[in-house]
C-alpha positions in Angstrom: 21.0 -10.5 23.0 17.7 -9.5 21.4 17.2 -11.0 17.9 16.4 -8.3 15.3 13.3 -8.7 13.2 14.2 -7.6 9.6 11.4 -5.9 7.7 10.8 -3.5 4.9 9.4 0.0 5.7 6.1 -1.2 4.3 6.1 -4.1 6.7 7.0 -1.9 9.7 4.2 0.5 8.8 1.7 -2.3 8.4 2.5 -3.6 11.9 2.0 -0.1 13.3 -1.4 0.2 11.6 -2.4 -3.2 12.9 -1.4 -2.3 16.4 -3.3 0.9 16.2 -6.4 -0.9 14.9 -6.2 -3.4 17.8 -6.0 -0.6 20.4 -8.5 1.8 18.9 -11.1 -0.6 17.3 -10.8 -4.1 18.5 -10.1 -3.5 22.2 -13.0 -1.0 22.7 -15.3 -3.4 21.0 -14.2 -6.3 23.2 -14.5 -4.1 26.3 -18.1 -3.3 25.2 -18.8 -7.0 24.7 -17.6 -7.7 28.3 -19.7 -4.9 29.7 -22.8 -6.2 27.8 -22.2 -9.7 29.1 -21.8 -8.5 32.6 -25.2 -6.9 32.4 -26.7 -10.3 31.8 -26.0 -11.3 35.4 -24.7 -14.6 36.7 -21.1 -15.0 35.4 -20.9 -18.7 36.3 -23.0 -19.7 33.3 -22.4 -16.7 31.0 -21.0 -18.0 27.7 -20.9 -14.4 26.3 -18.7 -13.2 29.1 -16.4 -16.2 28.8 -16.1 -15.7 25.0 -15.4 -11.9 25.4 -12.8 -12.5 28.1 -11.1 -15.1 25.8 -11.1 -12.6 23.0 -9.6 -10.0 25.2 -6.8 -12.4 26.2 -6.1 -13.3 22.6 -6.0 -9.6 21.6 -3.7 -8.7 24.5 -1.3 -11.5 23.4 -1.5 -10.3 19.7 -0.7 -6.7 20.8 2.3 -7.9 22.9 3.6 -9.8 19.9 3.3 -6.9 17.6 4.9 -4.5 20.1 7.7 -7.0 20.5 8.3 -7.2 16.8 8.2 -3.4 16.5 10.7 -3.1 19.3 13.1 -5.5 17.5 12.5 -4.1 14.0 15.5 -3.7 11.8 13.9 -1.7 8.9 15.8 -2.3 5.7 15.0 -0.3 2.6 15.5 -2.6 -0.4 16.4 0.4 -2.6 19.4 1.2 -0.3 20.8 -2.3 -0.6 23.4 -2.9 -3.3 25.7 -5.7 -4.3 25.8 -8.9 -6.3 24.6 -11.4 -3.7 21.1 -12.3 -2.6 20.2 -10.5 0.6 17.1 -9.4 2.5 14.9 -7.1 0.3 16.3 -8.4 -3.0 13.9 -9.5 -5.8 15.4 -12.6 -7.2 14.6 -14.3 -10.5 15.2 -18.1 -10.3 15.0 -21.0 -12.8 13.7 -24.2 -11.4 16.0 -26.8 -13.0 13.6 -29.7 -13.1 11.2 -27.9 -15.5 13.0 -24.7 -16.5 10.2 -22.6 -15.1 11.2 -19.1 -14.0 10.0 -17.6 -10.8 10.6 -14.3 -9.1 10.4 -13.6 -5.4 11.3 -10.7 -3.1 12.7 -11.7 0.3 10.8 -9.8 3.0 10.1 -10.0 6.8 8.2 -12.8 8.3 4.9 -10.9 8.6 5.1 -9.5 5.0 5.2 -12.8 3.1 2.5 -13.0 0.5 2.2 -15.7 -2.1 0.0 -13.5 -4.3 2.6 -10.7 -4.3 5.5 -13.2 -4.7 7.0 -12.1 -1.4 8.6 -14.8 0.7 9.7 -14.7 4.3 13.4 -14.4 5.0 12.8 -17.4 7.4 11.4 -19.6 4.6 13.6 -22.6 3.4 13.8 -21.1 -0.1 14.9 -17.7 1.1 17.5 -19.2 3.5 18.9 -21.4 0.7 19.3 -18.5 -1.7 20.7 -15.9 0.7 24.4 -15.2 -0.2 24.1 -16.6 -3.7 25.2 -14.7 -6.8 23.9 -14.8 -10.4 24.7 -18.1 -11.9 24.9 -20.0 -8.6 22.9 -23.2 -8.2 21.3 -24.3 -4.9 19.1 -27.0 -3.6 16.2 -26.4 -1.2 14.3 -29.1 0.7 10.6 -28.8 0.2 7.7 -31.0 1.4 7.6 -32.4 -2.2 11.3 -33.3 -2.1 14.5 -31.5 -3.1 14.3 -28.8 -5.8 17.3 -27.3 -7.5 17.3 -23.7 -8.6 19.7 -21.3 -10.5 19.9 -17.6 -9.7 19.2 -15.7 -12.9 18.8 -12.1 -11.8 19.1 -10.0 -8.6 17.3 -6.7 -8.3 17.2 -4.1 -5.5 14.6 -1.5 -4.9 
């Protein structure tokens, strides 16, 4: 069974834009670099050719990965999600119990995570620990700095 890749509509669109850029900008540039390197003659000692071919292989791999994610995409609109439990797409306000600091995160797809935008991957330890929790629930998450305990304060959708 193919594992779905949950993402928001914005994340799906961003992947489509990135794939288009790879195909219409990056790939033609790399092909041009290969052709230019070929014009320099002897391929056995042509570092430019080797670098361009390596870049082409890396780009091809990246495009395959993006196409795979798009084919497995499960687009979830946060505004369509309702309920009283933390789920994908929710924006959750938490209190960290060791210092009473409040933090807010939205749970998004793996490629959408952004510390600056306070978006965390659904695959992150924090997101996995809070999925299914309700307002008032406490949970513990293992971090590189040790265990941290949180309380769910608010859950918002959309």
